[in-house]
C-alpha positions as CSV (number, residue, x, y, z in Angstrom):
1,M,51.5,48.3,38.0
2,K,47.8,48.9,38.2
3,R,47.8,49.5,34.4
4,R,49.5,46.1,33.8
5,V,47.0,44.4,36.1
6,S,44.1,46.0,34.2
7,I,45.5,45.0,30.9
8,G,46.0,41.5,32.1
9,L,42.4,41.3,33.4
10,A,41.1,42.6,30.1
11,V,43.1,39.9,28.2
12,V,41.8,37.2,30.5
13,L,38.2,38.5,30.1
14,L,38.6,38.6,26.3
15,L,39.9,35.1,26.2
16,A,37.0,33.9,28.3
17,V,34.5,35.6,26.0
18,V,36.1,34.0,23.0
19,A,36.1,30.6,24.7
20,V,32.4,30.9,25.5
21,I,31.6,31.9,21.9
22,V,33.6,28.9,20.5
23,W,32.5,26.3,23.0
24,G,28.9,27.5,23.0
25,N,28.7,27.2,19.2
26,D,27.0,23.8,18.8
27,S,27.8,23.8,15.1
28,G,31.6,23.8,15.7
29,P,34.0,26.0,13.9
30,G,32.9,26.7,10.3
31,L,29.8,24.4,10.5
32,T,26.3,25.6,9.6
33,T,23.5,24.0,11.7
34,V,20.6,22.7,9.7
35,R,17.5,21.4,11.5
36,G,15.0,18.9,10.1
37,V,12.1,16.8,11.2
38,I,12.3,13.1,10.3
39,G,10.6,9.8,10.8
40,S,11.9,8.0,13.9
41,E,13.3,5.0,12.0
42,K,16.0,7.3,10.5
43,Q,17.2,8.8,13.9
44,A,19.9,6.2,14.4
45,F,21.3,7.0,10.9
46,F,21.4,10.8,11.5
47,T,23.0,10.5,15.0
48,D,25.7,8.0,14.0
49,Q,29.1,9.6,14.3
50,R,30.2,8.5,10.8
51,V,27.2,10.3,9.3
52,V,27.8,13.4,11.5
53,D,31.4,13.4,10.3
54,A,30.3,13.0,6.6
55,F,28.1,16.0,6.8
56,A,30.8,18.0,8.6
57,K,33.1,17.5,5.6
58,H,30.5,19.6,3.7
59,G,30.3,22.2,6.4
60,L,27.0,21.1,7.9
61,K,25.9,20.0,11.3
62,V,22.5,18.3,10.8
63,E,20.2,18.2,13.8
64,V,16.9,16.4,13.7
65,D,13.6,16.0,15.6
66,T,11.3,13.0,15.1
67,A,7.6,12.7,14.4
68,G,5.2,10.4,12.6
69,S,4.9,10.9,8.8
70,R,1.2,11.8,9.2
71,Q,2.1,14.4,11.8
72,I,4.9,15.9,9.7
73,A,2.4,16.3,6.9
74,T,-0.4,17.7,8.9
75,T,0.3,19.1,12.4
76,V,4.1,19.7,12.8
77,D,5.1,23.4,12.6
78,L,7.5,23.2,9.6
79,G,8.3,26.9,9.8
80,K,11.3,26.2,12.1
81,Y,12.8,23.5,10.0
82,A,15.1,23.5,6.9
83,F,13.8,20.2,5.7
84,A,11.0,17.6,6.3
85,F,11.9,14.0,5.8
86,P,8.8,11.7,6.2
87,S,8.9,8.0,5.5
88,S,6.3,7.9,2.9
89,S,5.9,9.5,-0.5
90,P,2.2,10.4,0.0
91,A,3.1,12.5,3.1
92,A,5.9,14.1,1.2
93,Q,3.7,15.0,-1.7
94,K,1.2,16.8,0.6
95,I,4.1,18.8,2.2
96,Q,5.4,19.6,-1.3
97,R,2.0,20.8,-2.5
98,D,1.3,22.8,0.7
99,R,4.7,24.5,0.8
100,K,4.9,24.9,-3.0
101,V,8.2,23.1,-3.2
102,T,9.4,22.1,-6.7
103,T,12.3,19.7,-5.9
104,V,12.3,16.7,-3.6
105,Y,14.8,14.0,-2.9
106,T,14.3,10.3,-2.3
107,P,17.7,9.2,-1.3
108,F,16.6,5.8,0.1
109,Q,13.7,3.5,0.6
110,S,12.7,0.3,2.4
111,P,10.0,-2.3,1.6
112,M,7.7,-3.4,4.2
113,A,8.5,-6.9,5.5
114,I,7.5,-9.5,8.1
115,A,9.9,-10.5,11.0
116,T,9.1,-14.0,12.0
117,F,10.6,-17.4,12.9
118,E,11.5,-20.6,11.1
119,P,8.7,-22.7,12.8
120,I,6.1,-20.1,11.8
121,V,7.4,-20.0,8.2
122,A,7.2,-23.9,7.9
123,L,3.7,-23.9,9.5
124,L,2.3,-21.2,7.1
125,K,3.9,-22.9,4.1
126,A,2.1,-26.1,5.0
127,N,-1.1,-24.2,5.1
128,G,-0.5,-22.3,1.8
129,V,-0.1,-18.9,3.3
130,V,3.6,-18.5,2.7
131,H,5.4,-19.6,-0.4
132,K,8.6,-18.8,-2.4
133,G,8.9,-15.4,-3.9
134,A,10.4,-14.5,-7.3
135,G,13.9,-15.1,-5.9
136,D,15.5,-17.0,-3.0
137,Y,13.2,-15.6,-0.4
138,D,9.8,-16.3,1.1
139,V,6.6,-14.2,0.9
140,L,3.4,-14.0,2.9
141,D,0.6,-14.3,0.3
142,V,-1.7,-11.4,1.4
143,A,-4.8,-12.8,-0.4
144,K,-4.4,-16.1,1.4
145,Y,-3.7,-14.3,4.7
146,L,-6.9,-12.2,4.3
147,D,-8.9,-15.4,3.8
148,V,-7.5,-16.8,7.1
149,A,-7.9,-13.5,9.0
150,K,-11.5,-13.0,7.8
151,T,-12.7,-16.2,9.5
152,G,-10.9,-15.3,12.7
153,T,-8.8,-18.5,12.5
154,R,-6.7,-19.1,15.6
155,W,-3.1,-20.5,15.4
156,D,-4.2,-23.7,17.3
157,Q,-6.8,-24.3,14.6
158,L,-4.3,-24.5,11.8
159,P,-4.0,-28.1,10.5
160,G,-0.9,-29.9,11.6
161,N,0.2,-27.1,14.0
162,T,2.4,-28.5,16.7
163,A,5.0,-25.7,16.6
164,Y,2.8,-22.8,17.9
165,P,-0.6,-23.9,19.2
166,A,-1.5,-20.5,20.6
167,R,-5.2,-19.7,21.3
168,K,-5.1,-16.3,19.5
169,N,-5.9,-15.2,16.0
170,V,-3.5,-15.5,13.1
171,L,-2.6,-11.9,12.7
172,V,0.3,-9.8,11.7
173,T,1.3,-7.4,14.5
174,T,1.4,-3.8,13.3
175,T,1.5,-0.4,14.8
176,D,-1.4,2.0,15.5
177,P,-2.9,3.1,12.2
178,R,-3.9,6.4,13.8
179,E,-0.3,7.4,14.4
180,S,2.3,5.3,12.5
181,N,3.5,5.3,8.9
182,S,4.3,1.6,8.9
183,A,0.6,0.9,9.7
184,A,-0.4,3.2,6.8
185,M,1.9,1.2,4.5
186,Y,0.3,-2.0,5.7
187,L,-3.1,-0.5,5.0
188,S,-1.9,0.3,1.5
189,I,-1.0,-3.4,0.9
190,V,-4.1,-5.0,2.3
191,S,-6.5,-2.5,0.7
192,F,-4.9,-3.1,-2.7
193,V,-5.5,-6.9,-2.4
194,A,-9.0,-6.4,-0.9
195,N,-9.8,-4.1,-3.8
196,G,-9.2,-6.8,-6.4
197,N,-5.5,-6.1,-6.8
198,A,-6.0,-2.4,-7.6
199,V,-5.0,0.8,-5.8
200,V,-8.0,2.2,-3.9
201,S,-8.9,5.5,-5.5
202,T,-12.6,6.2,-5.1
203,P,-15.0,6.5,-2.2
204,D,-16.9,3.4,-3.3
205,Q,-13.7,1.4,-3.2
206,E,-12.9,2.8,0.2
207,A,-16.3,1.7,1.5
208,K,-15.8,-1.8,-0.1
209,V,-12.4,-2.6,1.6
210,L,-13.0,-0.9,5.0
211,P,-14.8,-3.8,6.8
212,S,-12.0,-6.4,6.0
213,V,-9.0,-4.1,6.5
214,S,-10.4,-2.6,9.7
215,K,-10.7,-6.1,11.2
216,L,-6.9,-6.6,10.7
217,F,-6.2,-3.7,13.1
218,L,-9.1,-3.9,15.6
219,D,-8.6,-7.7,16.3
220,Q,-5.1,-7.0,17.5
221,G,-6.2,-5.1,20.5
222,Y,-3.6,-2.6,21.8
223,T,-1.0,-1.5,19.2
224,Q,2.1,0.6,19.7
225,N,2.7,3.9,17.9
226,S,6.2,3.2,16.5
227,T,7.6,0.3,14.5
228,E,10.4,0.1,17.0
229,G,7.9,-1.3,19.6
230,P,6.8,-4.5,17.9
231,F,10.3,-5.1,16.5
232,E,11.8,-4.9,20.0
233,D,9.1,-7.2,21.2
234,Y,10.0,-9.6,18.4
235,L,13.7,-9.5,19.3
236,S,13.3,-9.8,23.1
237,A,10.0,-11.7,23.8
238,G,10.3,-13.9,20.7
239,L,7.9,-16.3,19.2
240,G,5.5,-16.4,22.2
241,K,4.4,-12.8,21.9
242,T,5.1,-11.8,18.3
243,P,5.1,-14.6,15.7
244,L,4.5,-12.1,12.8
245,A,5.7,-8.5,13.1
246,L,5.3,-5.9,10.4
247,I,8.5,-4.0,10.1
248,Y,10.7,-2.0,7.7
249,E,13.2,-4.3,6.0
250,S,15.9,-1.8,7.0
251,Q,15.3,-2.6,10.7
252,F,16.1,-6.3,10.3
253,V,19.0,-5.8,7.9
254,D,20.5,-3.1,10.2
255,R,20.5,-5.5,13.1
256,A,21.9,-8.3,11.0
257,V,24.7,-6.1,9.7
258,R,25.6,-5.1,13.3
259,G,26.1,-8.7,14.2
260,D,25.3,-7.9,17.8
261,G,23.5,-11.2,18.4
262,S,20.0,-9.7,18.4
263,I,19.1,-11.7,15.2
264,R,19.2,-15.3,16.3
265,P,19.5,-18.4,14.0
266,D,15.8,-19.2,14.0
267,M,14.7,-15.7,13.0
268,R,13.5,-15.1,9.5
269,L,12.7,-12.1,7.3
270,I,9.9,-12.6,4.8
271,Y,8.1,-10.2,2.5
272,T,4.4,-9.5,1.8
273,A,3.2,-10.3,-1.6
274,P,2.6,-7.7,-2.7
275,T,4.7,-5.3,-0.8
276,V,4.9,-1.5,-0.7
277,Y,8.1,0.5,-0.6
278,S,8.3,3.1,2.2
279,K,10.0,5.9,0.2
280,H,11.9,8.2,2.5
281,T,11.4,11.5,0.7
282,L,13.1,14.7,1.8
283,V,11.3,18.0,1.1
284,P,13.7,20.9,1.3
285,L,12.3,24.1,3.0
286,S,15.4,26.2,2.6
287,A,18.7,26.3,0.7
288,E,20.5,24.5,3.5
289,G,17.8,21.8,3.5
290,D,18.2,21.4,-0.2
291,Q,21.9,20.9,0.3
292,V,21.1,18.1,2.9
293,G,18.8,16.4,0.4
294,R,21.3,16.7,-2.5
295,L,24.1,15.2,-0.4
296,L,22.0,12.3,0.8
297,A,21.0,11.5,-2.8
298,T,24.5,11.9,-4.4
299,D,27.3,11.7,-1.8
300,P,28.9,8.2,-2.1
301,E,30.0,8.1,1.6
302,L,26.5,8.9,2.9
303,G,25.0,6.4,0.5
304,K,27.2,3.7,1.7
305,L,26.4,4.5,5.3
306,A,22.7,4.5,4.5
307,A,23.0,1.0,3.0
308,T,24.7,-0.3,6.2
309,F,21.6,0.9,8.1
310,G,19.6,-1.4,5.8
311,F,18.2,1.3,3.4
312,R,18.0,0.7,-0.3
313,T,19.8,3.7,-1.9
314,T,19.8,5.4,-5.3
315,D,22.8,3.3,-6.2
316,P,21.5,-0.4,-6.1
317,K,25.0,-1.8,-5.9
318,L,25.4,-0.3,-2.4
319,F,22.5,-2.3,-0.9
320,A,23.3,-5.3,-3.1
321,D,26.7,-5.6,-1.2
322,V,24.9,-5.5,2.1
323,A,22.1,-7.8,1.0
324,A,24.7,-10.5,0.0
325,R,26.1,-10.4,3.5
326,V,22.7,-10.8,5.3
327,K,20.9,-13.0,2.7
328,A,18.3,-10.3,1.8
329,P,17.0,-10.1,-1.8
330,A,18.7,-7.5,-4.0
331,D,15.4,-7.0,-5.9
332,L,11.7,-7.3,-5.1
333,V,9.4,-7.5,-8.1
334,D,6.0,-7.8,-6.5
335,A,5.6,-4.2,-5.3
336,V,2.7,-1.8,-5.6
337,E,2.1,1.9,-5.0
338,P,0.2,3.3,-2.0
339,P,-3.0,5.3,-2.5
340,S,-2.9,9.1,-2.7
341,F,-2.4,11.0,0.5
342,E,-6.1,12.1,0.6
343,T,-7.4,8.5,0.0
344,L,-5.0,7.0,2.6
345,E,-6.0,9.7,5.1
346,R,-9.7,8.9,4.7
347,L,-9.0,5.2,5.1
348,L,-6.9,5.7,8.2
349,D,-9.4,8.1,9.8
350,A,-12.2,5.6,9.1
351,V,-10.3,2.8,10.7
352,G,-9.3,5.1,13.6
353,K,-13.0,6.0,14.4
354,Q,-13.7,2.3,15.0
355,Y,-11.3,2.0,18.0
């Protein structure tokens, strides 16, 4: 009798141990956990259950931490990650060089854009700052905008302004250039125009553009460290607080696709002329990280899901289908490249020292 009880207890103990092992395995049965560090604007994509399930079909459970692209390239300990996925190609190029990686993946990208409102678009059109782009969309003429910003013009000083007579400067709301990739992309755009429509590449050119581009940040006062901040202010506080918000196109398109009511009828998405594409570039740091990059770049299901989150993918048709639904342009022709990582870092550091 005692022998039977002992055997029974042993079986129960064995089953309990098996259950702990199975339930305690975060990867699930047969899944390999792969950890990466990414820009925060991709977190919603990676945590979406459809994306989780798509990776699981390939035997992967992808877990991510978030950090700014500059941080990923300079201060994050990449030794504990299988891949790094910053939101800019300059940051990815630095990681690639430092880690001596030969292959990278750019599965999707997003141009910088301006979230605004119909009355603001009409007002800036009347003052020559906004005009039609190459297609059926409007653009903020960065050269004209720099002229307005240079003089410190207030909204209530614009001729014919009855829609938004605010006593504050005409400025695009950005994030903190000391921390955020979107601010670095904005700096890439305005420095290009301030440099005579040429990518800044020398110390002399850096010194030439710094006074005018620094003013665009410093005159804003307090800025947030993530693009989610000004975009949420735009969505919730509206025209009064944020008439012009620099965002990733993907943020606006994602909300429009959701159809959750956050994009109201008077809200508009316009583009900067020129603009810069924020190229989300994955740098694999292990064989498993390489598999994640390859799947993001080639798997049709993951590509289609990325497009629904507003990202432009390697298959243009996927985003074109989404663009048609939310009236976003399928193509943007007036796009320029950002400076090298080293040049951009020097510019950002020089702006940051003036705060």
